N, C-alpha and C positions, 0 to 999 in steps of 0.2 A: 393355171388357176384350178382351184378345188372344184370338183364336179358337184358334190352334194354336201350341204351342211345340214346336220340334224341337231335340232335344239331340244333337249330333254334327255332323260336317261331311264325312262320306264319301259314297259312292255311295247307300247306303240312305237316309241323312238328306236328301240333296238330292232324291232321287226323291220322298220323302214330302212335302217342302216344296213342290216344284213341283206335285204332284198336288193338294195341299190348296189351294194358291193358285188353281189352275185351277178348283177347285170353289167358289171365291168366298170362301174364308176368309182372314182376316188371319194372317200367319205371321211368326214370329221364329225364326231359327236361332242357336243358341249353339255355337260351335266353340272347343274348348279350345286349339287350336294357334294360333300367329301366322299371319297371312295367307299368308306365304311357305311355310308348312308345312301349309297347309290340305289337306283331302281324305283324311286318314287313310290306311289301307292301300290305298285305291282308286287312289292315284296310282301305285302300283307294279304295277297289273294290266295285262293286255294284251288280254283277250278275254272274251267272254260265250258260254257254252254254250247253244245254241238248238235247240229242237225245230222241225223243218220237214218237210213232207210231199213237197216237190219242190225242185229246185235253186232257189236265190235268187241275188241279186246277187253276194255274196262267199262263198256256201256251195254246195258241190258236192253232187250226188246228193240223198238224203233222209235225215233223221234223225227217225223218227217217235217218238211218245210212248212206246210200249212198249219200244223199244230204249233210249231215254234212261233209262227207269225201271229196266230190267234192268241197265244199266251202274251206276246209282246203288245198286241193291240189292246188286250184287256187291261194290263197293268199301266199302260200309258194313257188310257182313256181316249185313245185315238190321236193323241198328240205325238205323232211320229210320221216321218217321211217314209212311205211304204216302199218306194223304189230303193232307197238306201238301206232300209231295214232288211228287205229281202236279199239285197246284195250281201250284207253282213252274214245273214243266215246261211246263204249258199256257200259263202267263203268258209264258214265254219265246218263244212262237211269234208273238206280235203286239206285242211291246214296242219293236221296233227303229224302226218308223215314228215312234213317240212320241219316241224318243231322237233321231232325226234332226231332228224338229221343234225340239228344244232345242239343236241345233248339233253333235250327235255325228256323226262321219263314220266309215265302216267301210272296211276293206281286206281283201283275201284274205290268208290265212296265208302266211308266208314259208317258204322251204325250211328244213328242220331244226327246225320248231316243233311237234314232238310229234305228228305225224299228225293235225292238227286241221282240215284244209281242209273236211271234211264236217260237223263238229260245232260248230265255234266261229267266231264272227264277231269279227274283230280290230278294235280301235279304232285309227283312223289317228292317230298321235301318241301312242298308249298311254294309260294311265290318267290321266296329267297333263292331256292334252288333253281327255279325257272330263270330268274334274272342272272344268276351266276353262270348258268349254262350259256346264255346268250352273250354275256361279256367274254367268256372264254372263247367262244366261236368268233366273236368280233376281233379279238386279239390275233387269233390264228389267220384270219383273212386279211390282216393288215389294216383294220379300221382304227384310226387314231381316236382315243377318248381323252378328253381333258375334263378333270374334275374341278370343283369349286370355281366354275366358270359361269357367271351369271350374265345373260344377254339382257341389256337394259332397253334396247330399242332396235328396230329394223330400219334400215335405209331402203326406201322404196322409191320407184320412179314410174308413175303412171300404172300402178298396180303390179309392177315387176320388181322382184327382189334384186337388190344390188349388193348389200352388205349387212352384216350384223355388228353391233357395237357391244363389246363385252368388257366386264371387269371381273377380276378374281374375287373370291369370297372375302378375303381379308384385305383386298385393295392393294396388295404389294406389287402387282405388275401393272398398275395403272389401267388405263382404258386401251382396248385394242379394237381395230377395225378388221373384220374378216370378210373377204369377198368370196363368193361362190357362184357358180352358174345357176344353181337351184338351191332351194331351202325347204326342209320339212320342219314345221313347228309342232312339237309334241310335248309341250311344257306344262300340260295340266291346266286345271282350273284355278280358282282364287280362294279356295276354302281356308288356306292357311293365313290369308290376309285378314286379320281380325278387325281392322278398321273398316275394310270394305264389307265384311260380313255384317258389322254393326250398322253400316249405312243402308244395306239392303233390307235387313230385318226390322230396323227401326225400333220404335218404342211402342209397347202395347197399351191398352186402355188402363192397365194398372200402374203404368209408369215404369214398367220393367223394360230392360233391353235384353230380349230373349237370347240373342247370340252370345251374350256375355257368359251364359251358362252352358255353351256347347263344348263338346270335346271334338277335336280334329282327329279322326281315327287313323289317318295316314301321315304322310310326310309333312314336315314343317316348311318345306321349300316350295310348295305350290302357292306362290304369292300373286299369281295373275299378272305379272309385269308385262308380258308380251300380249296377253289378252287385252289389257287396257291400252297398250300401245297400238295394237291393230285397230281397236275400236276408235281410238283418237285419230287414226289415219284413214278412217272411212271404210273399213272392212265391213261387209255385211254380216250380221249376227243372227243367231237362232237361239231359242231357249230363253227362259225367264231367269233373272238374277237370283231369285229366292227359291228356285227349284233345285233339288239336289238329291243325291243318294244319302238318305238320312235315317240312321238306325238308332233304336233304343239300346244304349249301352249302360253298363254298371255305373252308377253315379260316382264311384271311386276311380274311374278310368282317368289316366293322365291326359293332359291337354293335347299332346301329340303322340302319334305312333302307338296307340293302344291296340289297334288292329282287331282281328277277329276274336281273340281270346277274351275281350271285354264285352262282347255282345251277349245279351241274355236271350236265350232261345226257348224259354218255357212259357211264353205268352199264351200260346194257343191251348195250353194244358190247364190253365186256371183262369183267374180274372186279373184285370189291371185297374187300379184305382189311382186317383190324384191325391193331392195333399189334404183334400177335404173328405177323403175316403169314399169318393164317388166313382163309379164306372163311367166311361165316356166313349167307348167304341166296342164293336163286336170283335172279340178276341179270336173267334173261330170262323171268320169270314171266308177264308180260303186257305189253301196249303201255305205253310210258312214261307217257302221260297218266293212266293208271289206277293207276300204281304210284309215280310220282315222289314223292308226298306221304307215302309210308310210310317212305322211306329215312332221313329225319331221325330218326324214332323208332327205327329199327333201329340207327343209329349211336349214339343216346343210350344204348343198352343195351350198348354195347361198352366195353372198358376205356379209361378216359380220354376217352370220348366222341369218339373219333377213328377215322377209317377212311381208306382210300386206294383211289381208282378208278384202275385200271390198263388202258391200251389200247396198241395198237401202231399202226404207220403205216397199216394197212388201215382204221382207224376215222376217221382224219382227214378232215374234210369232210362227215361224215355226221351231225353234231350241231351245235347252235348253240354256238359257243365261249364260255366264260365270260370275265369281264373280266380275270381273272388267268391268265397262262400257266402250264401245268403244268411239272413237272420233266421234262426231256428227256435221254435217255441212249442210247448205242449198244448197251449190253448190259443184261441184266436185273440182273447183279451191280452194275453202276454205278448203275442206278436205285434199287436197294435202299439203297445207301449214301447217295444223295442224299435219300432219303425218311426215313432214319434207321431202317430196318427191318433185322432180322437177315437177313444175306445168304443164308445157307444155307437157312433156313426159307422165305424168299420165293421163291427159285429152285425149291425143291421144290414149293411150292404151285402155281406157274405150270406147271411141267413135268407135275405130276399132272393138272392141268386140261387141258393140251394133249393128253396121252395119252388122256384120256377123251372128247375131242370127236369126234362122229360128224357130219362135215360133209356136208350135203345140198346143197340149193339155197338159198344165202343170199339173203334178201330182208327188209330191215329194215322194209318197209312192210306185211308180213303176219306172222302167227304161223308162222314157217317151220319146216322140219324139221331145222335145225341144233341138235343137243342133245348132252348128255353122257350117258355110260353108266358105271355103277359108281362114281359120284362122289357124295359127300354133303358139302354140299347139291348137288343137281343144278342144271344150267342147262338150262332146258327149250326155249329158243329162242335164235337168234342166237349160238350157241356156235361160235366159230372159234378155232383155236390163236393164242396171242399169240406170234408167232414172226418178225415182220417189223420190223426196226429202221427208224427210231428208236422207242424205247419212251417212253411218257408216264405220269406219275403225278400225281394231284391229291389233296392232303390234304383231308379232309372233316370237318365238324362239323355238329351239328344246327342248323337254322334254323327258328324258330317264326314262323309267319305270323299265325295267330289261334287262340284257344282256343275249345272247344266248349261249355263250361259256360255256360248262359244261361237266359233266361226261357221257361217253358213257355207256349205260346200256341195259338191256333186259327186257322181260316181268315180271321178278321177281324184277326189279329195282336194281339188284346187280351191284356194281361198278366193272369195268373190269381192269385187269392189263395184258398187252400183250395178249389180246384176251381171257383171262381166267377170269371167274366170281369169285369174292371174295365170300367165304362161309358165311361171317357174316358182310359185310359192304354194306350198301344200300344207294341210293340217291333218293331224291324226290324233287318236286317243281322246282323252277327256276334253281336249280343246275343241273337239267337234262332235262329241257324243250327243249333244242336245239335238242334233238332226234326227237321231233315232229315239232318244229319251226326252220327250217333252215334259214328262213327269213320271213318277213311279219307277219300278225296277223289278227285275226277276233275276234270281241268283245266277251269277256267272256271265251275264250278258255284257258287262263292262269289259271283260277280257275278250269276249267275242268281237266287240266293236274295235277295241284297241288292236287286236291281232289282224282282223280283216283289213281295216283301213290303214294300219301301219304298213302292212305288206303292199297294199295298193299304192300308198304314197311313195314308198321306196322305188317301186317299179316306174311310176310316173315321173318321179324326180330324175332318175337315171335316163329315162327316155328324153325328157326335156333338155338335159345337159348334152346328150348326144346330138340332139337337133340343133342346139346352139353351136356346137363345134362344127357340124356339117355346114350350117349357114355361114359361119366364119370362113371355113375352107373354101366354100363356093364363092364368097365375096372376094377372097384373096386371089383365087384363080381368075375371076373375071377382071379384076384390076390389073393382074399381070398380063392377061391377054390384051386388054385395052392399051397397056403401056407398049407392048410389042407392036401392036397395030399402028400406034401413033409413030413409033420409031420407023 
């Protein structure tokens, strides 16, 4: 019988598969996507947030456990399991040598990448290169990978995994039942399931269905099938269905797989207005890595789920440009017309903001003293008048990366049923990220969670499989001895 079945094909799944194989287990990976689309959301990632007590190869200065924890505590508003969060933080301090062993290469952060040179190690070649390295290593180690293999349901008995029921993507192979001693579920959230998203977000007071205007930044294959199945079978959950990693992306972004290049990163350098040309939140509240993942949700609550990021010539070159160019105009009036905004209202909003700016010493690398006074909402840092042509505007809409509803687990990553840990069913990655991320986000922590708990899940699954084999051998020996004694 197979030792470890891994369901999913992203970072957490491959970390689990590789660790289980290194522990001596036989491993099968079921990836729902075709080979060319393998890797889940991980192919769109760039970096891993890492704890370190001294400068390292591509990481500057130090980023100790307590600072990492305080950053996470702040962005989640306390909605986090401290025990599991600190476990992930500590695991991030020593995982990179293992990653290198499997072919992953790192590089320093580029200029304009969210102030991350101290806290985040960037993957050379991005997430696609990361996943290709893991798949190459899996092949060398003899891990079988089946693509276009969608698991529709898990066969469980008293909280114990028995088998997975699978169909191929095109249905050509019919349904298959796959038994294994243990199982790691790392099949992501449900953000690609548009009906489920619509159900969760509902209808707003204006009669709009906000999720109809969302982009799904990553894979189209995260349908939440096993998440729903486990919930229906009584698994304990964590996280709210409507909480997610939600970023403001260019309104021209595709429905799926827009990735990082559609994100608009100039928010903190200007102002953001809604379709009525009104500001609605502090653009300079904190460093962009700690705030970029709230802006999608903020836009989702604006009329028509649209907003506009406005900058002037002074901001150009200070952020990573998105794939789509913004609207460009020589006057504010012209920019308003190009964006389809009320000209008078837009100009007034910008003029009121400009008049409120108290410019000190501008420094986008620190929480500077450039702020507004007498303006609501305030802009608390990096507030400079928008007064230097040309002016630029980017239309924004919400972009969902992954959802936070998932399996409640513990330090072993075991799935729980009625408060009891399953002896052989484990969860990793986005499927259990809600234990650490109740809300909010800070750059790179999703990969921290996936890497840490994927590795732990692989070890625990292999350990559980070995325990099963030992128990079976012991039982067989006992039966043989009883038989001889009877004879």
